[in-house]
A tleap script that builds the chain and sets N, CA, C and O, in Angstrom:
source leaprc.protein.ff14SB
mol = sequence {
  NMET LYS ASN ARG LYS ALA PRO PHE LEU GLN
  SER VAL MET TYR ALA LEU ALA GLY ILE ILE
  THR PHE PHE SER LYS GLU ARG ASN GLY GLN
  ILE GLN LEU ALA VAL SER VAL ILE ALA ILE
  VAL PHE ALA TRP ILE PHE SER ILE THR LYS
  THR GLU TRP LEU ILE VAL LEU ILE LEU CYS
  ALA VAL VAL MET ALA THR GLU MET LEU ASN
  THR ALA ILE GLU LYS LEU CYS ASP ARG VAL
  THR THR ASP TYR ASP GLU ILE ILE LYS VAL
  VAL LYS ASP VAL SER ALA GLY ALA VAL LEU
  LEU VAL SER LEU LEU ALA VAL ILE THR GLY
  LEU MET ILE PHE VAL PRO TYR LEU ILE ASN
  CYS PHE CGLN
}
set mol.1.N position { 78.668 -14.769 91.662 }
set mol.1.CA position { 77.336 -14.702 91.651 }
set mol.1.C position { 77.505 -13.996 90.576 }
set mol.1.O position { 78.446 -13.293 90.209 }
set mol.2.N position { 76.000 -14.377 89.866 }
set mol.2.CA position { 75.858 -12.727 89.351 }
set mol.2.C position { 74.557 -12.104 89.918 }
set mol.2.O position { 73.564 -12.692 90.345 }
set mol.3.N position { 74.827 -10.609 89.807 }
set mol.3.CA position { 73.303 -9.956 90.515 }
set mol.3.C position { 72.335 -10.027 89.601 }
set mol.3.O position { 72.175 -9.596 88.459 }
set mol.4.N position { 71.451 -10.956 90.703 }
set mol.4.CA position { 69.579 -10.665 89.486 }
set mol.4.C position { 68.914 -9.598 89.776 }
set mol.4.O position { 67.741 -9.456 89.432 }
set mol.5.N position { 69.761 -8.474 90.625 }
set mol.5.CA position { 68.956 -7.633 90.827 }
set mol.5.C position { 68.856 -6.314 89.771 }
set mol.5.O position { 68.054 -5.412 90.014 }
set mol.6.N position { 69.660 -6.275 88.678 }
set mol.6.CA position { 69.444 -4.873 87.680 }
set mol.6.C position { 68.393 -5.511 87.308 }
set mol.6.O position { 67.297 -5.040 87.609 }
set mol.7.N position { 68.474 -6.659 86.610 }
set mol.7.CA position { 67.855 -7.052 85.231 }
set mol.7.C position { 65.325 -7.302 85.793 }
set mol.7.O position { 64.232 -7.478 85.254 }
set mol.8.N position { 66.038 -7.087 87.261 }
set mol.8.CA position { 64.717 -7.239 87.787 }
set mol.8.C position { 64.105 -5.819 87.672 }
set mol.8.O position { 63.173 -5.500 86.933 }
set mol.9.N position { 64.649 -5.183 88.353 }
set mol.9.CA position { 64.656 -3.619 88.163 }
set mol.9.C position { 64.108 -3.086 86.868 }
set mol.9.O position { 63.210 -2.276 86.640 }
set mol.10.N position { 64.853 -3.727 86.141 }
set mol.10.CA position { 65.113 -3.213 84.920 }
set mol.10.C position { 63.315 -3.915 83.921 }
set mol.10.O position { 62.543 -3.340 83.155 }
set mol.11.N position { 63.340 -5.183 84.428 }
set mol.11.CA position { 61.709 -5.838 83.931 }
set mol.11.C position { 60.862 -4.521 85.090 }
set mol.11.O position { 60.358 -3.697 84.327 }
set mol.12.N position { 60.583 -4.117 86.550 }
set mol.12.CA position { 60.030 -2.875 86.503 }
set mol.12.C position { 59.808 -1.990 86.092 }
set mol.12.O position { 58.645 -1.643 85.884 }
set mol.13.N position { 61.269 -0.969 85.691 }
set mol.13.CA position { 60.973 -0.686 84.740 }
set mol.13.C position { 59.687 0.146 83.645 }
set mol.13.O position { 58.905 1.097 83.633 }
set mol.14.N position { 60.285 -1.286 82.615 }
set mol.14.CA position { 60.068 -1.978 81.033 }
set mol.14.C position { 57.935 -1.453 82.067 }
set mol.14.O position { 57.107 -0.606 81.729 }
set mol.15.N position { 57.917 -2.323 83.081 }
set mol.15.CA position { 56.480 -3.043 83.127 }
set mol.15.C position { 55.608 -1.144 83.264 }
set mol.15.O position { 54.738 -0.672 82.533 }
set mol.16.N position { 56.171 -0.628 84.240 }
set mol.16.CA position { 55.569 0.931 84.268 }
set mol.16.C position { 55.925 1.829 83.650 }
set mol.16.O position { 55.688 2.930 84.147 }
set mol.17.N position { 56.724 1.788 82.163 }
set mol.17.CA position { 56.846 1.930 81.443 }
set mol.17.C position { 55.224 1.866 80.951 }
set mol.17.O position { 54.236 2.595 81.041 }
set mol.18.N position { 55.578 0.475 80.346 }
set mol.18.CA position { 54.117 0.372 79.294 }
set mol.18.C position { 52.292 0.701 80.668 }
set mol.18.O position { 51.229 1.107 80.198 }
set mol.19.N position { 52.425 0.472 81.781 }
set mol.19.CA position { 51.728 1.621 82.691 }
set mol.19.C position { 51.217 2.636 81.895 }
set mol.19.O position { 50.155 2.797 81.293 }
set mol.20.N position { 52.353 3.359 82.055 }
set mol.20.CA position { 52.372 5.240 81.597 }
set mol.20.C position { 51.892 5.188 79.951 }
set mol.20.O position { 50.996 5.836 79.409 }
set mol.21.N position { 52.417 4.616 79.617 }
set mol.21.CA position { 52.104 4.439 78.304 }
set mol.21.C position { 50.503 4.566 78.076 }
set mol.21.O position { 49.859 5.507 77.612 }
set mol.22.N position { 50.066 3.262 78.575 }
set mol.22.CA position { 48.515 2.805 78.662 }
set mol.22.C position { 47.615 3.982 78.773 }
set mol.22.O position { 46.709 4.342 78.021 }
set mol.23.N position { 48.050 4.486 79.838 }
set mol.23.CA position { 47.217 5.309 80.644 }
set mol.23.C position { 47.358 6.928 80.091 }
set mol.23.O position { 46.461 7.719 80.383 }
set mol.24.N position { 48.738 7.454 79.135 }
set mol.24.CA position { 48.555 8.811 78.606 }
set mol.24.C position { 48.579 8.908 76.981 }
set mol.24.O position { 48.970 9.791 76.217 }
set mol.25.N position { 47.878 7.362 76.733 }
set mol.25.CA position { 48.096 7.229 75.220 }
set mol.25.C position { 46.944 6.434 74.553 }
set mol.25.O position { 46.599 6.472 73.372 }
set mol.26.N position { 46.391 5.654 75.644 }
set mol.26.CA position { 44.841 4.640 75.144 }
set mol.26.C position { 43.836 5.687 75.688 }
set mol.26.O position { 43.983 6.235 76.780 }
set mol.27.N position { 43.051 5.865 75.044 }
set mol.27.CA position { 41.875 6.456 74.813 }
set mol.27.C position { 40.629 5.460 75.890 }
set mol.27.O position { 39.676 6.130 76.288 }
set mol.28.N position { 40.655 4.098 76.279 }
set mol.28.CA position { 40.396 3.092 76.797 }
set mol.28.C position { 40.659 3.224 78.199 }
set mol.28.O position { 39.950 3.219 79.206 }
set mol.29.N position { 41.917 3.348 77.965 }
set mol.29.CA position { 42.702 2.785 79.669 }
set mol.29.C position { 42.292 4.536 80.050 }
set mol.29.O position { 41.807 4.464 81.178 }
set mol.30.N position { 42.282 5.552 79.752 }
set mol.30.CA position { 42.017 6.733 80.962 }
set mol.30.C position { 40.486 7.053 81.106 }
set mol.30.O position { 40.083 7.789 82.006 }
set mol.31.N position { 39.571 6.421 80.104 }
set mol.31.CA position { 38.139 5.957 80.591 }
set mol.31.C position { 38.128 5.169 81.656 }
set mol.31.O position { 37.265 5.369 82.511 }
set mol.32.N position { 39.228 3.956 81.847 }
set mol.32.CA position { 38.620 3.527 83.108 }
set mol.32.C position { 39.459 3.909 83.746 }
set mol.32.O position { 39.714 2.838 84.298 }
set mol.33.N position { 40.346 4.780 84.279 }
set mol.33.CA position { 41.130 5.106 85.311 }
set mol.33.C position { 40.282 5.964 85.729 }
set mol.33.O position { 40.122 6.073 86.944 }
set mol.34.N position { 39.373 6.957 84.625 }
set mol.34.CA position { 38.357 7.858 84.928 }
set mol.34.C position { 37.124 7.301 85.905 }
set mol.34.O position { 36.460 7.955 86.710 }
set mol.35.N position { 37.041 6.031 85.613 }
set mol.35.CA position { 36.176 5.826 86.216 }
set mol.35.C position { 36.530 4.999 87.878 }
set mol.35.O position { 36.085 5.281 88.990 }
set mol.36.N position { 37.156 4.299 87.601 }
set mol.36.CA position { 37.999 3.636 88.599 }
set mol.36.C position { 38.619 5.152 90.143 }
set mol.36.O position { 39.037 5.084 91.299 }
set mol.37.N position { 38.326 6.193 89.223 }
set mol.37.CA position { 38.665 6.953 90.238 }
set mol.37.C position { 37.563 7.393 91.182 }
set mol.37.O position { 37.398 7.021 92.343 }
set mol.38.N position { 36.670 8.454 90.315 }
set mol.38.CA position { 34.619 7.775 90.713 }
set mol.38.C position { 34.565 7.102 92.110 }
set mol.38.O position { 34.242 7.413 93.257 }
set mol.39.N position { 35.131 5.820 91.314 }
set mol.39.CA position { 34.236 4.861 92.316 }
set mol.39.C position { 35.264 4.800 93.517 }
set mol.39.O position { 34.722 4.389 94.544 }
set mol.40.N position { 36.757 5.136 93.674 }
set mol.40.CA position { 37.526 5.427 94.951 }
set mol.40.C position { 36.677 6.575 95.444 }
set mol.40.O position { 35.923 6.250 96.361 }
set mol.41.N position { 36.618 7.698 95.105 }
set mol.41.CA position { 36.250 8.450 95.706 }
set mol.41.C position { 34.903 8.405 96.274 }
set mol.41.O position { 34.631 9.035 97.296 }
set mol.42.N position { 34.032 7.672 95.641 }
set mol.42.CA position { 32.579 7.163 96.265 }
set mol.42.C position { 32.527 6.622 97.352 }
set mol.42.O position { 31.941 6.988 98.371 }
set mol.43.N position { 33.763 4.837 96.968 }
set mol.43.CA position { 33.829 4.487 98.619 }
set mol.43.C position { 34.084 5.751 99.495 }
set mol.43.O position { 33.260 6.069 100.352 }
set mol.44.N position { 35.241 6.488 99.282 }
set mol.44.CA position { 35.753 7.296 100.717 }
set mol.44.C position { 34.624 8.325 100.672 }
set mol.44.O position { 35.205 9.040 101.489 }
set mol.45.N position { 33.702 8.891 100.461 }
set mol.45.CA position { 33.247 9.458 100.377 }
set mol.45.C position { 31.825 8.312 101.298 }
set mol.45.O position { 31.773 8.192 102.522 }
set mol.46.N position { 31.228 7.894 100.694 }
set mol.46.CA position { 30.394 6.399 102.162 }
set mol.46.C position { 31.032 6.345 102.788 }
set mol.46.O position { 30.428 6.498 103.850 }
set mol.47.N position { 32.499 6.150 103.080 }
set mol.47.CA position { 33.033 5.366 103.896 }
set mol.47.C position { 32.325 3.870 103.702 }
set mol.47.O position { 31.249 3.691 104.275 }
set mol.48.N position { 32.865 2.856 102.959 }
set mol.48.CA position { 32.830 1.844 102.617 }
set mol.48.C position { 33.214 0.676 103.308 }
set mol.48.O position { 34.432 0.509 103.372 }
set mol.49.N position { 32.437 -0.252 103.889 }
set mol.49.CA position { 33.428 -1.418 104.667 }
set mol.49.C position { 35.067 -1.802 103.993 }
set mol.49.O position { 35.689 -1.393 103.012 }
set mol.50.N position { 35.288 -2.568 104.835 }
set mol.50.CA position { 36.618 -2.795 104.259 }
set mol.50.C position { 36.826 -3.745 103.152 }
set mol.50.O position { 37.754 -3.704 102.344 }
set mol.51.N position { 35.816 -4.654 103.199 }
set mol.51.CA position { 35.380 -5.997 102.390 }
set mol.51.C position { 34.899 -5.372 100.802 }
set mol.51.O position { 35.156 -5.790 99.673 }
set mol.52.N position { 33.998 -4.052 101.332 }
set mol.52.CA position { 33.603 -3.330 100.255 }
set mol.52.C position { 34.947 -2.981 99.247 }
set mol.52.O position { 35.093 -3.244 98.053 }
set mol.53.N position { 36.002 -2.185 100.336 }
set mol.53.CA position { 36.798 -1.776 99.698 }
set mol.53.C position { 37.486 -2.784 98.396 }
set mol.53.O position { 37.644 -2.681 97.180 }
set mol.54.N position { 37.835 -4.010 99.701 }
set mol.54.CA position { 38.360 -4.839 98.691 }
set mol.54.C position { 38.377 -4.961 97.344 }
set mol.54.O position { 39.206 -4.824 96.445 }
set mol.55.N position { 36.586 -5.423 97.508 }
set mol.55.CA position { 36.034 -5.844 95.971 }
set mol.55.C position { 36.361 -4.680 95.228 }
set mol.55.O position { 36.597 -4.955 94.052 }
set mol.56.N position { 36.452 -3.547 95.489 }
set mol.56.CA position { 36.157 -2.296 94.407 }
set mol.56.C position { 37.608 -2.193 93.685 }
set mol.56.O position { 37.784 -2.205 92.467 }
set mol.57.N position { 38.861 -2.065 94.933 }
set mol.57.CA position { 39.964 -1.688 94.514 }
set mol.57.C position { 40.631 -3.100 93.198 }
set mol.57.O position { 41.442 -3.230 92.281 }
set mol.58.N position { 39.637 -3.838 93.936 }
set mol.58.CA position { 40.406 -5.946 92.766 }
set mol.58.C position { 39.796 -5.222 91.738 }
set mol.58.O position { 40.615 -4.569 91.092 }
set mol.59.N position { 37.893 -5.044 91.127 }
set mol.59.CA position { 37.624 -4.711 90.368 }
set mol.59.C position { 37.889 -3.402 89.158 }
set mol.59.O position { 37.647 -3.249 87.961 }
set mol.60.N position { 38.520 -2.612 90.249 }
set mol.60.CA position { 38.372 -1.775 89.246 }
set mol.60.C position { 40.489 -1.833 88.622 }
set mol.60.O position { 40.960 -0.975 87.875 }
set mol.61.N position { 41.270 -2.959 89.163 }
set mol.61.CA position { 42.511 -3.706 89.203 }
set mol.61.C position { 42.483 -4.301 87.736 }
set mol.61.O position { 43.098 -4.081 86.693 }
set mol.62.N position { 41.351 -5.269 88.205 }
set mol.62.CA position { 40.697 -6.570 86.998 }
set mol.62.C position { 40.404 -5.396 85.955 }
set mol.62.O position { 41.247 -5.477 85.061 }
set mol.63.N position { 39.760 -4.620 85.795 }
set mol.63.CA position { 39.251 -4.288 84.529 }
set mol.63.C position { 40.431 -4.011 83.941 }
set mol.63.O position { 40.870 -4.665 82.995 }
set mol.64.N position { 41.127 -2.832 84.567 }
set mol.64.CA position { 42.817 -2.471 83.663 }
set mol.64.C position { 42.908 -2.750 83.101 }
set mol.64.O position { 42.816 -2.420 81.918 }
set mol.65.N position { 43.496 -4.686 84.349 }
set mol.65.CA position { 44.109 -4.570 83.522 }
set mol.65.C position { 44.115 -6.195 82.089 }
set mol.65.O position { 44.910 -6.949 81.528 }
set mol.66.N position { 43.010 -5.968 82.142 }
set mol.66.CA position { 42.266 -6.953 81.188 }
set mol.66.C position { 42.368 -5.629 80.058 }
set mol.66.O position { 43.381 -5.648 79.359 }
set mol.67.N position { 41.744 -4.894 79.910 }
set mol.67.CA position { 41.781 -3.624 79.259 }
set mol.67.C position { 43.246 -3.456 78.645 }
set mol.67.O position { 43.321 -3.384 77.418 }
set mol.68.N position { 44.223 -3.400 79.278 }
set mol.68.CA position { 45.134 -3.448 79.067 }
set mol.68.C position { 45.834 -4.217 77.633 }
set mol.68.O position { 46.329 -3.873 76.560 }
set mol.69.N position { 45.556 -5.319 78.296 }
set mol.69.CA position { 44.965 -7.480 77.275 }
set mol.69.C position { 45.357 -7.341 76.290 }
set mol.69.O position { 46.257 -7.686 75.524 }
set mol.70.N position { 44.062 -6.422 76.445 }
set mol.70.CA position { 43.294 -6.870 74.927 }
set mol.70.C position { 43.391 -5.805 74.240 }
set mol.70.O position { 42.797 -5.915 73.168 }
set mol.71.N position { 44.203 -4.181 74.496 }
set mol.71.CA position { 45.415 -3.132 73.581 }
set mol.71.C position { 46.400 -4.004 73.104 }
set mol.71.O position { 46.626 -4.106 71.898 }
set mol.72.N position { 47.173 -4.822 74.196 }
set mol.72.CA position { 48.672 -5.960 73.306 }
set mol.72.C position { 47.616 -6.033 72.774 }
set mol.72.O position { 47.701 -5.258 71.821 }
set mol.73.N position { 46.370 -6.606 72.777 }
set mol.73.CA position { 46.578 -8.341 71.892 }
set mol.73.C position { 45.959 -7.546 70.645 }
set mol.73.O position { 46.300 -7.756 69.481 }
set mol.74.N position { 44.931 -6.534 71.078 }
set mol.74.CA position { 44.677 -5.650 68.952 }
set mol.74.C position { 46.129 -5.063 68.941 }
set mol.74.O position { 46.219 -4.922 67.721 }
set mol.75.N position { 47.312 -4.626 69.418 }
set mol.75.CA position { 47.960 -3.751 68.259 }
set mol.75.C position { 49.034 -4.919 67.907 }
set mol.75.O position { 49.514 -4.687 66.798 }
set mol.76.N position { 49.643 -6.271 68.578 }
set mol.76.CA position { 49.822 -7.193 68.442 }
set mol.76.C position { 49.149 -7.587 66.763 }
set mol.76.O position { 49.773 -7.499 65.705 }
set mol.77.N position { 47.663 -8.044 66.956 }
set mol.77.CA position { 47.309 -8.018 65.612 }
set mol.77.C position { 46.978 -7.620 64.702 }
set mol.77.O position { 46.583 -8.161 63.669 }
set mol.78.N position { 47.215 -5.709 65.241 }
set mol.78.CA position { 47.141 -4.809 63.889 }
set mol.78.C position { 49.023 -4.684 63.216 }
set mol.78.O position { 49.398 -3.823 62.420 }
set mol.79.N position { 49.921 -5.802 63.825 }
set mol.79.CA position { 50.873 -5.578 63.846 }
set mol.79.C position { 51.129 -6.841 62.934 }
set mol.79.O position { 52.079 -6.901 62.153 }
set mol.80.N position { 50.387 -7.640 63.069 }
set mol.80.CA position { 50.724 -8.785 62.347 }
set mol.80.C position { 50.274 -8.424 60.664 }
set mol.80.O position { 51.075 -8.608 59.747 }
set mol.81.N position { 48.793 -7.858 60.430 }
set mol.81.CA position { 48.288 -7.437 59.209 }
set mol.81.C position { 47.558 -6.731 59.584 }
set mol.81.O position { 46.989 -6.691 60.675 }
set mol.82.N position { 47.463 -5.818 58.354 }
set mol.82.CA position { 46.090 -4.754 58.482 }
set mol.82.C position { 45.388 -5.984 57.351 }
set mol.82.O position { 44.188 -5.796 57.152 }
set mol.83.N position { 45.689 -6.578 56.986 }
set mol.83.CA position { 44.439 -6.663 55.718 }
set mol.83.C position { 43.452 -7.712 56.644 }
set mol.83.O position { 44.012 -8.371 57.520 }
set mol.84.N position { 42.364 -7.821 56.495 }
set mol.84.CA position { 41.115 -8.566 56.801 }
set mol.84.C position { 41.167 -9.948 57.518 }
set mol.84.O position { 40.971 -10.911 56.776 }
set mol.85.N position { 41.368 -10.175 58.657 }
set mol.85.CA position { 41.746 -11.478 58.627 }
set mol.85.C position { 40.452 -12.259 59.238 }
set mol.85.O position { 39.579 -11.412 59.423 }
set mol.86.N position { 39.825 -14.050 59.766 }
set mol.86.CA position { 38.927 -13.789 60.063 }
set mol.86.C position { 39.292 -14.704 61.217 }
set mol.86.O position { 38.506 -15.365 61.896 }
set mol.87.N position { 41.006 -14.611 61.363 }
set mol.87.CA position { 41.024 -15.224 62.762 }
set mol.87.C position { 41.734 -14.322 63.511 }
set mol.87.O position { 42.237 -14.636 64.590 }
set mol.88.N position { 41.861 -12.641 62.772 }
set mol.88.CA position { 42.312 -12.439 63.757 }
set mol.88.C position { 40.976 -11.223 63.913 }
set mol.88.O position { 41.316 -10.108 64.306 }
set mol.89.N position { 40.107 -11.366 63.731 }
set mol.89.CA position { 38.737 -10.263 64.068 }
set mol.89.C position { 38.344 -11.258 65.682 }
set mol.89.O position { 37.981 -10.723 66.729 }
set mol.90.N position { 38.591 -13.144 65.429 }
set mol.90.CA position { 37.677 -13.302 66.089 }
set mol.90.C position { 38.868 -13.051 67.881 }
set mol.90.O position { 38.487 -12.655 68.982 }
set mol.91.N position { 40.270 -13.482 67.438 }
set mol.91.CA position { 41.362 -13.308 68.669 }
set mol.91.C position { 40.448 -11.962 68.983 }
set mol.91.O position { 39.585 -12.127 69.845 }
set mol.92.N position { 40.567 -10.272 68.207 }
set mol.92.CA position { 39.961 -9.543 68.470 }
set mol.92.C position { 38.654 -9.274 69.283 }
set mol.92.O position { 38.450 -8.384 70.109 }
set mol.93.N position { 37.645 -10.466 68.757 }
set mol.93.CA position { 36.366 -9.663 69.301 }
set mol.93.C position { 35.656 -10.466 70.790 }
set mol.93.O position { 34.581 -10.345 71.377 }
set mol.94.N position { 37.196 -11.524 71.054 }
set mol.94.CA position { 37.225 -12.141 72.458 }
set mol.94.C position { 37.593 -11.737 73.048 }
set mol.94.O position { 37.086 -11.893 74.159 }
set mol.95.N position { 38.625 -10.963 72.973 }
set mol.95.CA position { 39.947 -10.297 73.581 }
set mol.95.C position { 39.219 -9.071 74.185 }
set mol.95.O position { 39.574 -8.530 75.232 }
set mol.96.N position { 37.665 -8.499 73.063 }
set mol.96.CA position { 37.072 -7.396 73.720 }
set mol.96.C position { 35.986 -7.694 74.711 }
set mol.96.O position { 35.273 -7.091 75.514 }
set mol.97.N position { 36.169 -8.736 74.336 }
set mol.97.CA position { 34.297 -9.279 74.798 }
set mol.97.C position { 35.029 -9.455 76.447 }
set mol.97.O position { 34.646 -8.709 77.348 }
set mol.98.N position { 35.833 -10.251 76.635 }
set mol.98.CA position { 36.994 -10.292 78.028 }
set mol.98.C position { 36.629 -8.563 78.698 }
set mol.98.O position { 36.351 -7.865 79.673 }
set mol.99.N position { 36.762 -8.603 78.014 }
set mol.99.CA position { 37.264 -6.026 79.012 }
set mol.99.C position { 35.435 -6.401 78.679 }
set mol.99.O position { 35.042 -6.428 79.845 }
set mol.100.N position { 34.465 -6.622 78.013 }
set mol.100.CA position { 33.225 -6.366 78.339 }
set mol.100.C position { 32.797 -6.958 79.246 }
set mol.100.O position { 31.971 -6.261 79.835 }
set mol.101.N position { 32.956 -8.136 79.791 }
set mol.101.CA position { 32.352 -8.830 80.500 }
set mol.101.C position { 32.378 -8.718 81.985 }
set mol.101.O position { 31.589 -9.074 82.860 }
set mol.102.N position { 34.138 -7.792 82.005 }
set mol.102.CA position { 34.839 -8.047 83.080 }
set mol.102.C position { 33.572 -6.523 83.765 }
set mol.102.O position { 32.838 -6.400 84.745 }
set mol.103.N position { 33.942 -5.646 82.549 }
set mol.103.CA position { 33.342 -3.902 82.870 }
set mol.103.C position { 31.831 -4.722 83.160 }
set mol.103.O position { 31.325 -4.586 84.274 }
set mol.104.N position { 31.411 -5.237 82.528 }
set mol.104.CA position { 30.035 -5.601 83.175 }
set mol.104.C position { 29.940 -6.148 84.586 }
set mol.104.O position { 28.865 -5.844 85.102 }
set mol.105.N position { 30.485 -6.635 85.119 }
set mol.105.CA position { 30.247 -7.348 86.145 }
set mol.105.C position { 30.697 -6.391 86.917 }
set mol.105.O position { 29.827 -6.029 87.709 }
set mol.106.N position { 31.931 -5.691 87.047 }
set mol.106.CA position { 32.181 -4.336 87.986 }
set mol.106.C position { 31.043 -3.499 87.971 }
set mol.106.O position { 30.936 -2.978 89.082 }
set mol.107.N position { 30.195 -3.160 87.246 }
set mol.107.CA position { 29.687 -2.022 87.220 }
set mol.107.C position { 27.967 -2.622 87.530 }
set mol.107.O position { 26.865 -2.105 87.714 }
set mol.108.N position { 28.373 -3.602 87.476 }
set mol.108.CA position { 26.889 -5.100 88.734 }
set mol.108.C position { 27.197 -4.325 90.365 }
set mol.108.O position { 26.709 -3.628 91.254 }
set mol.109.N position { 28.880 -5.380 89.734 }
set mol.109.CA position { 29.032 -5.033 91.859 }
set mol.109.C position { 29.062 -3.454 91.943 }
set mol.109.O position { 28.430 -3.133 92.950 }
set mol.110.N position { 29.532 -2.380 91.303 }
set mol.110.CA position { 29.282 -0.660 91.172 }
set mol.110.C position { 27.674 -1.117 92.594 }
set mol.110.O position { 27.294 -1.131 93.765 }
set mol.111.N position { 27.347 -1.423 90.993 }
set mol.111.CA position { 25.362 -0.943 91.728 }
set mol.111.C position { 25.585 -1.754 92.964 }
set mol.111.O position { 26.215 -1.034 93.739 }
set mol.112.N position { 25.443 -2.479 93.298 }
set mol.112.CA position { 24.743 -3.535 94.952 }
set mol.112.C position { 25.987 -2.923 96.103 }
set mol.112.O position { 26.287 -3.518 97.138 }
set mol.113.N position { 26.451 -1.934 95.757 }
set mol.113.CA position { 28.246 -1.359 97.048 }
set mol.113.C position { 27.672 0.001 97.016 }
set mol.113.O position { 27.802 0.508 98.130 }
set mol.114.N position { 26.947 0.984 95.978 }
set mol.114.CA position { 27.036 2.234 96.176 }
set mol.114.C position { 24.996 2.734 96.154 }
set mol.114.O position { 24.559 3.727 96.735 }
set mol.115.N position { 23.820 1.391 95.066 }
set mol.115.CA position { 22.804 2.287 95.959 }
set mol.115.C position { 22.736 2.549 96.761 }
set mol.115.O position { 22.505 3.721 97.057 }
set mol.116.N position { 22.992 1.049 98.101 }
set mol.116.CA position { 22.554 1.155 99.376 }
set mol.116.C position { 23.008 2.343 100.003 }
set mol.116.O position { 22.271 2.640 100.943 }
set mol.117.N position { 23.907 3.098 99.841 }
set mol.117.CA position { 24.509 4.369 100.257 }
set mol.117.C position { 23.677 5.702 99.850 }
set mol.117.O position { 22.992 6.614 100.313 }
set mol.118.N position { 24.345 5.050 98.389 }
set mol.118.CA position { 23.288 6.646 97.683 }
set mol.118.C position { 21.849 6.800 98.382 }
set mol.118.O position { 21.569 7.961 98.678 }
set mol.119.N position { 20.936 5.870 98.680 }
set mol.119.CA position { 19.087 5.593 99.035 }
set mol.119.C position { 19.260 5.872 100.225 }
set mol.119.O position { 18.120 6.052 100.651 }
set mol.120.N position { 20.324 6.101 101.454 }
set mol.120.CA position { 20.508 5.869 102.518 }
set mol.120.C position { 20.471 7.637 102.215 }
set mol.120.O position { 19.554 8.438 102.394 }
set mol.121.N position { 21.709 7.815 101.749 }
set mol.121.CA position { 21.841 9.820 102.112 }
set mol.121.C position { 20.637 10.343 101.549 }
set mol.121.O position { 20.892 11.450 101.074 }
set mol.122.N position { 19.111 9.952 101.349 }
set mol.122.CA position { 17.957 10.464 100.734 }
set mol.122.C position { 16.765 9.955 101.787 }
set mol.122.O position { 15.544 9.871 101.652 }
set mol.123.N position { 17.469 9.720 102.656 }
set mol.123.CA position { 17.000 9.068 103.424 }
set mol.123.C position { 16.198 9.919 104.847 }
set mol.123.O position { 15.658 9.261 105.736 }
savepdb mol mol.pdb
quit
């Protein structure tokens, strides 16, 4: 019987390398990470509920994962051609639109969670 652990562990190492590359070399990744850290700090300061924690953490992960996929798609498109191509433009625009959509949801949700805590601080 073959040892299947080595390929799985190697896949995990490749994935970790991708995460490290994304956050160390991609400006948007660094911005998303910084915003996520700020949200987590606010969550800790305000002692938000367990449900609110889950929502914040899930949305942080979804925004970052969507940005990672967008980056991968854009890099692949740039590898396919550097010339203007209408289909490549649509692919890149839709990919970026997915990030924008998820980010707007995260901002709106963040405001719904954190604004009441902020208001309570000033009362």
